[in-house]
C-alpha positions in Angstrom: 83.3 125.6 92.1 86.0 124.9 89.5 89.6 125.1 90.4 91.8 127.7 88.7 93.8 126.2 85.8 97.5 126.7 86.1 100.8 125.5 84.5 103.4 123.8 86.7 107.1 123.4 85.9 109.6 120.9 87.2 113.3 121.5 86.7 115.4 118.3 87.2 119.0 118.4 88.5 120.4 117.6 85.0 118.6 120.7 83.6 115.6 118.9 82.0 112.4 121.0 82.3 108.9 119.5 82.2 105.8 121.7 82.1 102.4 120.3 83.1 99.1 121.9 82.4 96.8 123.5 82.3 95.6 121.7 85.3 93.4 122.3 88.3 94.8 119.4 90.3 96.7 120.3 93.5 100.0 118.7 92.3 103.1 119.5 94.2 105.9 117.2 93.0 107.3 115.6 89.9 109.1 112.3 89.9 111.2 110.6 87.2 113.0 107.3 86.8 115.9 107.0 84.3 116.7 103.4 83.8 119.7 101.9 81.9 118.9 98.7 79.9 121.3 95.9 79.3 121.6 96.8 75.7 122.8 100.4 76.6 119.5 102.1 75.8 117.6 104.2 78.3 114.0 104.1 79.5 112.4 107.1 81.2 109.2 106.9 83.4 107.7 110.0 85.0 104.7 111.3 86.9 103.4 113.8 89.3 102.0 113.6 92.8 99.9 115.6 95.3 102.5 115.4 98.0 106.2 114.6 98.6 105.2 111.4 100.5 103.1 110.2 97.6 106.0 110.8 95.2 108.5 109.0 97.4 106.2 105.9 97.5 107.0 105.3 93.8 110.6 104.4 94.9 109.4 101.3 96.8 108.6 99.2 93.7 111.7 100.1 91.7 114.0 97.3 92.8 111.4 94.7 91.7 110.9 96.7 88.4 114.7 96.7 87.8 114.8 92.9 88.1 111.7 92.3 86.0 112.7 94.7 83.2 116.4 93.9 83.2 117.7 97.3 84.1 121.4 97.5 84.9 120.9 100.6 86.9 118.4 103.4 87.6 118.1 106.9 89.1 114.9 108.0 90.9 114.5 111.8 91.4 111.7 113.9 92.9 111.5 117.7 92.6 109.0 120.4 93.5 106.6 121.7 90.9 106.5 125.5 90.6 103.6 127.4 89.3 104.6 129.0 85.9 103.0 132.3 84.8 101.3 132.0 81.4 
């Protein structure tokens, strides 16, 4: 049986809104990394996960990524995904 397609929305603390979908995946959380580069530019990486624990696991590799990519700093955030009526 096919899963119902739905749209999911994440609202970040800085007001950024990301909508995902239509999807039938049981996604619950959205994560984002905002990294500052040595030249002053910014890189943003994001994704979604099926649980808070899965999303938090992304944090584990960020210290190594910062060294390898030359980030001067980064912010890692996780927020709930909310089903959005279409």
